[in-house]
C-alpha positions, 0 to 999 in steps of 0.5 A: 499499499506504501509504494500504491500511495507514492506510485498514485501520488506520482502519476498525478502530478505529472499531468500538472508538472509536465504543463508547466511553463518554462518561467515557471520551472526555472523559479522553482529550480531557483528557489530550490537551490537557495533554500539548498544553500540556506540549509546549509548546515541542516543538510551536513548535520543530517550527513554527518549522522550517514558519515558516523554510521559508515565509519562504524560500519567500516565503509570502503574508502571509495563509497565513503566518498561518495557519501560526503558532503561539504561546503565545495560539494553543497555549491556543486549541487547548487551550480548545477541546479543553475546549469540545468536553470540556464539550458534551453526548456526540452518540452514542446520542440518540433522535431519535425513537420510535415505535410500528409498527402492527405492535406494533413500536417502531422508533427512530432513534437517532444514531451516527458516520459513522465514518472521516472524511477531512479534506485541508486546508493550511496550518493545523495548528490543524485537525489538534487539534481535527478529533481533538476533535470526531471523538473526541468523536463515536465518529469516527476520523480520517485526515489531510492537511495541507499540506506547508507544515505538516508538521512540525507536524503530524507534532508534534502527531500525536506527540502525541495518538497517544501519549496514547491509546495510555497510555490504552489506545485504538486509536491509529489513532483519528487518522492522518497522512498524512506523505507531501506528494506531489500523487499521494497526496493524490488517491489517497486521495480513492479511498480509498472502500473505508475511508474514509466520508466525507471533509471539504476544506479551504482554497482554493476550487482545493483544495476544488474539487479534491476535490469533482472527484476523490473517489469518497468522499462530500464535505461541502464546506467552501467560501470565503469571499467575504463581503459586509457590506451598509451598508444607508441606515438603518445607524449609521455608526460601527457599520457602519464598526467592524463593516467594520474587524474583519471585513477586519482583525482577521485577513486570512486566514481563510475568514469575513473580509470581503471585499466592501462593498455601500453603499447609495447614499443613505449613500455621501457620509457613511460612504465616507469614514468608512470609507477613513479607519479602512480606511487604518490597516491601508493596506486597498487599495480597490477601487470600482464608479464611484459609489464612486470619486465619493465616495473616491480607489480603484482600478477594480472590476472584475466578478473583483474582487465574486467575489474572496476576497482573503484579504488586505488589499484591499476590493472596493466595489458601491454599490446602490440598495435592498436588493433590489438588495444581495441580489441582488449577494450571490447572486451573488457570494457563496459562501454563507458568511456575510454581514452588513446593518448596519442600523437598518431591521426591514424592510429587515434580514428582507429581507435575513436572508431573502432571502441565501442563505448558510450564516450571515447576519448584522444587526449582527454581524462575520461573523468571529463564523462560527466554531465556538468562537464559535457555542458547537461546541467547535471545528469540523470546517470551515465547510459551504457545502452545504445536504445534512446539515450546513451552517455551523459543523460540531460535534459533531453534524454528524459523525452519522448515524442508525440505526434500532432496531426490536423486536418479538416475533416479528413476520413480513411 
């Protein structure tokens, strides 16, 4: 009954939220941003409760990093809202328009998806990002965050709902499932009577559980086993800097580099240089036999090449050509983000065209696979599938379309 009530509330709300003007949506989002700043101490206080529990439970540092909020991250969340405000409204765009031979005008226009369900783990920033993008695109959200961030998520949702109510907008535009048991999560995946699409964000296990159990259409946001390939014609200093950033800037994120692929012709010069840099962060290296001829590291297993560590660990594979690099990456990647470092245009084109991933880079850290960095304001997730949406999902990816047909009494 609990979930049925949330679902019914959301379904009723979607018919009014989808009709709000751009001006009204932007006004509400501005006030939400202001309210988050005003209530920053309250949010951080609730986040501290979650962090205390996490410490007591010996949470992994990578997950702890995702959970933690501070002044800078609160500001980042609010900046994300401000960016969403600046973006064009995706609703009502004319995607196509043409005259039928019988003189009917057929117009294809963008519309909201409707009710978006989001299941995510211990990242409270997702609560705000999901609301801002969904609201601007005329959708409503039902959120199922992880138990690790429950106090923070309740606080943020409460603030947003208070703003909506004060602005005369249905506060069921955002609802949080406050029950944290697995049975409730599983039941939520069956709520297809009310929810139009469900988006999982989190570990590979979480995503797979949703894909396997949901009766609601799923937009799969995959885990990130991201690669950087250092080609024989790479600038070594550039490659070292890119690897260091992609691996160590934040370890607990899906766009962090987890696997390094190195051309054999550059390994003698590159591997000692990158090891020296990664030693600054005590990164554990796991290499194949050719890697171990050059640097001291642990043995890499088959499992290592397919692992998203979310930790200070990096696997290393040595290859003899860009073609072998592409084959290796396509075998082990998760379709998220992969990079080639090279000054060779031909090798770069082979890589950019041949690697099967949502985002493929040349001479750029994989850490840029991010809705904010792509100018989308924020993101609802990084889609690694190929239907409807791929890569960082912003406002336009939260829309569908309908056909409007206007005539003068035509019959068939």
